[in-house]
N, C-alpha and C positions, 0 to 999 in steps of 0.2 A: 390143931385149933382156928389157929392165925387165917391157913386157906380154906379153912370152911367157912368163914366171915367173908372172907374175898369174893368166894364164888357167891353168895348169898346177895353179894352188894350189885355183882354184875347181873345176875337173874332179875333184880331189882329194875336196874338201867333198861333193859333188855324189854320188860314188860311196859313202861314206861313209854320207850320209842313205839313200840307196837299199839298202843293206845292211840299216841297221837299221831300214826299213819291212818287208822283208822277213822280217826276225825277228818282227815283233810280227803279220802276217798270221794264224799259227794262233791266237793268243792272243783276236783280235778275232772270230774266225766260230766259238768256244767259248761258250756263251751263261753257262756257269759259272765261267769266266775272270773274274780279277781285273786289274784296271788300278790300280797304286798303291792295292792295297788294298781299292778302293769295286768294289763287283758292275757290270759293264756291263749297258748294257739290251739286250734281243734287239732283233732287227732289226725285227718288229712295232711294238718298243714307241718307235721314232723319232717323235716328234713332228714333227707336223705343221701347217702353222698352222691356228688356230683350236682347236688339238685340247689336253686338258689333259696334264699330266707324268704323271700318276696313270693314265694310260690309259683315261680315261672321256670324255665330251664335254664342249666347254667350257660347256656349260650346267649349272646343277645338276638332277640326277636328280630325275623325278617320281614320288611315292610311290604304292602301287597303291591303286584306290578302296577306301572301308570296304566291308566286306560287309552289304547287305540284312539288316532285319530276317526274322524267319519270317513276320510276317504281310504283308509287303510281296511276298516269293517266290511265297507262296499266291497273292495279289490277281492276279500276273502269272502264276500258272500258271491262272487263269480266265479272264484276257483272252487268252491263246494257246489254249484249249481253247475252251470254250463258246462267247467273246464270237466268238472267230476262226469258229468255224465257223458261228454263224448268219451272218456278212456274207459267206461263201462262198455259203450257201445264197442269201441276198438277190440274191448278183451274179447266180445263174443266171436269177433270176426277172428284176432286171433292171432299167431303167429308175428311178423314184422308189422305189420300196424299194430300191434298191442306192445310191443319194445316202443315204437317210435311216442307213440303214446304217453309212456311213461314219462319218456324224454320232454315231450310240452309238458305235463304237470312238472317235473322241476324247472323248466325255462319258466313257467307262472311261477313258481316258487321263490325264484331269484330275484326277478320283478318285483316279487313284494318284499323282497328287501331291500331293494333299491329302492323302493317309494320310501319305506320306514324312514331310510339314508336320510333320504332330501326332507323329510319332516324334524330333521335333527341338526341338519348341517349348512352350512354357505355353499354357495353354488362356487365350486371350484372353477376354473378358468377351462375352457372348453379344449385349449391344445395345452393345456398341463397334463404331466404324466399322472397327478392324482385324479385325473376326471377318467382315463382310460382304466383307472385302478379300481373304479367306483363302478363301472361298468363290466369290468372281467368275468365276473360270474354269470353274467347275463349273457353275454357274447360267447362263454365258452357252451352255456348248453344249449343254447340255439343251434349253436356249430354242431352238437351231437347229430340233434336232429336231422340237418341236412347229411351230413356223413351217412345215417342209416341208408337216406336216399342213394347216395353214392355209390355206394358198396355193394346194392344188390338191384342194379339195373337191369340184371336177366329176371329177375324175381317177375310171378305173374300178376303181383301186386304192385308191381312198379308206379301205375298212376294214383293208387291210394297213397303210396311215399309222397310222390309230386307233389299232390295237394298240402298235404299237411307241410312239407318242406318251402314250399313257393309261400305260405300263408303263416310263416313260425315269423318272418320278416315282423308282421304285425306287433310285435312287442317294442321295435324300433320306435311307436308313436313319441318312446320320450326323449328322444333326439331331435322331433320338431319343436322350436320354439314356440313358432306363430300359430300353424293351424295343425294339431297332431289329427284329428278327424279325417285330413286327407290321406297322410299315410295309410291309415287303417282304410279308407277305401279303394287305395290303388293295391294292396295287398291283396284285400278283396276278392278284387279283381283276378290277378296272378293265381290265385288257389282257383277260382271258378273257372279256367282254363283246361285245369286237369279234372275240376270234381264234375263239367259237365260233361264227360268222356266218361267217368265212374258210372254215370248217372244213365247214359246211352247204353251202356255195356249191359248194367243189371238190370232194368229197369221190369226186363222180363222175365228174369232168372230169379235175382234174390233181392226182395224190397229191404231186409237187412241193410247190404252196401248204399242202396238209397238215402235211407233214415240215416245211415253215418255221416254221410256229407252232409246232409241238413243239420244234423247236429254240429259239427265243424261250423257252417257260416252262422250257425246263431251264437257262437261265441263271438263270433264278428260285431255282429247287433247289438250284444250284450256291452261291451268293448267300447263302443259307439258312444251309448246312452252315458256309460260311467266316464268316460272321458269328457265328454261333454257339460256333465254334472258339478267336473271336479278340478278340470285342466281342460276347458275350452280354450283357453287364448295359450296354451302352450306350461309344461312342468313347472311347478313352483317351488323353491329351496325356501329355508328359515334363512331369514336376514340375519337375527339374532342369536344364529344358532355355531355349534363347535366346529370344527375341522374334520372335514369329511373322512379321513381315516382314522381319527378317532372317533367318528360315528361307525365306521364299519366295525369297529372291536368291540364296539357297546351292544350292536345288532347281533354279531355273532355269539357274545357272551350271554345275552338275555334268555333265548331257551334253558341255559345250564343253571342261571338262578330263578329261573319261573318253578322248576320242578320240584316238586315236594319232597322234602329230605325225609330217607326212608327208617327206618329202625336203629337202632344202634348194633343189636345183635340180628343176622338175618342170612338169609342163602337168597339175597336180590342179585342180577346180573349184573357182570363187572363192566365197566366203561366202556365203549368202542372203541378200538385202535385210533391212533392219530393217523391221519389222510396219507398217502405216500409223498415223499416230497417232490417238486413241479421239476419237471426237466429244465437244463441249464443247456443253452443252445452255445453258449460260450468256449464249450470244450470244444476241441481240433473235431473234425469228422474220421469215422475210422478209417484204414487203410482200403481202398479199393481190392474185390476179389482177385484172386490167384487168375493166370492165366496159364494153361498149360502146365499145370504143378509147378508154376515159378513164381512165387510172389514178386507183385510190383512195386513194396514197401519198403524205406531205405531209412536208416538209422541215422542219426548225425554224425554219430563217427564215420560212417560210409559216405557221405557227402562232404565232409570234412577230407576225406582221401580223394574224392574226385577233382575238389580245387587244387589241394596238394598237384595231383596232376599237372592240371592245367596251369598253374604258377611255374612251372618249369621253363613256357617259353619255346624253344623252336626244338628243343631235345623232347618234347611231348612225341613229336612225330618219329622219333629215330626208330621205335620198335614196330614201325609200320611194315609189312610186306608189300613189295611193288607188284603191282598186277599184267601179268603176262597182255598185251595188246590182245591175243584171239580171244580172251575170258571178258574182255572191256563190250559190254552189250552195247553201246551207243555207238559202236564201230561195227559190229557184227548184228544184223537187222534179225539173221538168223535165229539169234540166241532169243531174242524179245518173241518171235513167234513161235517158239516150243517152248515156253514157259510150262511149268507144271501146275501152275495155280492159276488157274483161271480167272478172270475177273470175276466178283460177284454183284448180283443187283445190278441197277440201272447205274449208269456210269457216263462223265460230263465228256460232254464233244470236245472235240480236237483245240476248239478255239476254248473252250474254257479250260482245257487242260494247260494250254498255255498260259493263260494269265493266274491259275490256280499253281501250278507247279506239279501236277501230277493227279492221278485218278481217285475219287472219292465218290463212295455211293450218292446219289440224291436223298436227300430227304420225302419221307412216303408223306402222300396222303393222311391227314388223320382219319379214321372211320367214322363216319355218321353215329354210330353208336355210344361213342368217346366224347361227341360233340356235344358242350350244354345246350339244352334247350331252353329258348328266352320266352315269355310273354308275349303274346300278339301286342301289335303297339298298332292303333290308328289316331295320326296325333297331328294336328293343323302350327307348324311353327313360322311363325312370318306368314311368306305368300307362299308354302310348301307344305304340301298334305304328305306324310310320311307313313306307307302301309308295312310291316314288316312283319314277318313270322307267324302267319297265318297257316293254319293246317287243316283244311277245311273252312267249310263256310261259316258263318257265326250261325246261334240257333235262331235267331231271327230270318233266317236267309241269307239272301246274297249282299253283302257290303256295300252301302250303296254311299255316294259321297256328293254332298252339294259343293260344285265349283263355281270358279267365278272367272273370269277371263283373265287375272292376275296370276290366277294360282299353279303352281305347277304340282303334278303328281308325281312322286319316286313311291314304287312298288319291289319290294327285295324279299330274296328266301320265303317266300310262300309257296303252297303247295295246294292242288284244289279248291281255289278259291275264284269265286264268280265276281267281279265288281263290274257297280253299274255308277258311272260318272252324269249324274243329273247338271246341266248347263255347259257353257262355253267355255271349258279352261284352255291354259295358256298350252301346254304340253305334258306328255306322260313318257314317262321310263319303266320297262320291264326288267328287272335284272336279276337273274337267277333263279328263278320260279318255275315249278313244274305243274303243268295241266292245269293252267291258268284262263281265265276267261274273262273277257273285258268288253265291257258296252257302253258308247259313248254317243253323245249328241254331236258335239262339235268340236274342233281344237281349231287354234290359231297356227302352232308351226308342225309340229310331227309326235309322232308315236315310235319311239325307239326298244327294240327288242332285243334284250341281249343273254344269250346262253338262257334259253327258255324253250323245254320240248313242248311237243304237243299242246302251243297256244292257240287260242282262239280268240277273234275281235269281228265284231259288228258294228260299222258304223251308221249313225240313222240322219246323219247333218252331212257337214263338209270337212273335209281334212284332206289337207294339203301334202303332207309326205308322211309313207311309212319307212322305215330304217329297220331290217333285220339282221343281225347278226345271230351267227354259231346256234340257228332255230332249227330245230328238227321236228318237221311236222307241224304244220302250220294252216289252219284254216281262216279266211279273211271274207269276208260279206259286207259288200260296200253298197250301200244305196244311191240310186236316182241323183244326188246333190254331192257323191264324192265319185262318180265316176270318171274324173280327171287326177285321183289321187297316185302318186308318183311313188314307186314301190322300188328301192334299195335293198339288194341282198348282198351278203359275204357271208360263205361256210353254211348256207343252209341246203336241205334237203326238204322233198315234201310238200313245198309249200303251195297250196291251191287257193286261187282267187275266186269269188263265188259274186255274179254281178247280173242285176236283171237284163233281160233282153227282152224287146218289144214293148208293149206299149203295156202291159200287166207287170202290177209292181212283184207279185208273186212266181212269176215266171223266171227261175234263177237258172245261171248256168255256170258250169265250174271251169274254169283252167287252170293248170298246173304251169308254173313258173319253171324256166330253164335252169335243169341242175350239169348240166356238161357243156362245155365248149371247148370246140377246136380251133388252132392256133397256127395258122403258117406263115411264115416268113414270104416276103413278096418285095421286091425293090428294095430292100434293105427295113423293111416297116414289116412289124407285127400283125396281122392280121387275125381277128378271131370272130368265131361266127358259131350259131347255136347248131349244138349236133340235133336231127332230127330224124327218128325212127319212124321208115314206114310200114306200115301194116298192122 
């Protein structure tokens, strides 16, 4: 009976609790209702494991990245505009040109990173290692562009590679602290030297290559406008900025911070592996290759044994065998003549052997294909005109020089070039040129031609002296005002002089300068005369 009373009491208590809960249901469903004076949480605000009660994620919220300076925004526009257009044109050509254009894009990205560093950091000392560290990535990416050209000199697109290789140095305008636009102009001239060749070669065959050159030129024009707008007087740094190395770390870590975080669980790609370590140049070089199957490397223990033998003093020669005089080559010339190993390659003369102590091959001449091609140069330095590295006439025709009486003109390493000297100059020197032509008005002293085959010259006025040294083939045209010109030749052949005969200026005759000289000894004196061939 007692148990029945307890069960009845328990059922009544449950009914009372259920009734109370039913009264509370409208209050909980209303977000604006309160319970005991405290506002209730909305259904969406129920906390979940790992969530914050304020409605945000468990981790602290990330701040939005700071806006970039206008100079960086404009540089991004340059990359996304003309640079990307150039890359797309290069991909149409394909091959090495497309590969090199990708390296150009990476070089511009490296310069963009450098410009961001300048907005954050103080300017370091140019001679300090930290300055080179800031420029390291830019220098490396630019080197890749040049390496592609140097490794493919036999490629049919070598001229295309040369256009970009010569022009990529334009990114070093950041090193010009006074007039960076001058650097851009100079590098454009270097690129145009090869670009004009590409245009000449493809203008009748494929306009894609011509448009490719013009697209590359537009990068220089856009970069010139950009530098004039933001860095007309040189690159600027942040005087209140941080240390440059710290700025590099911030810039390198910025892309990882700005990337949106992915879901907590998902199949996102793993992060890329870290870059390989930089090469260490402090390690000793590897041992040289073996010769005839015998290794030339020696261990430390072997070298120690050698020094132990040397330290024995006179006893070190006790085990040497005495050579019989019949086997000594310095006493038997026949042994030297019957040597089974003939000397290979050019050898030194006896006078050189006496100075050097033995025979050794002479160094060979570096082939022209391995020589670095330098851009053409026409420059007036003080009173000297320097004309160098021209291969053919410029697009406007012959090369014209406005000279004065104090100017000396030095012409070297040119080929198939016609030079017109206007005015009266002091002297002209032509050295190591091939198939070049020279037209002059008048000179004060002389024209000196050295090692320049197939040379031509026309003198319109007066010229005192012509000196030819090592010239193989020359045509010289003298006017009436230069008939008294003295011509000196040394080791020359095929030199002809043309001069007017009679009263008419257009009646020229050609006379050859002598090449053969006969010399005899008469009364103890060497007498020389020109060899003349009859018939």
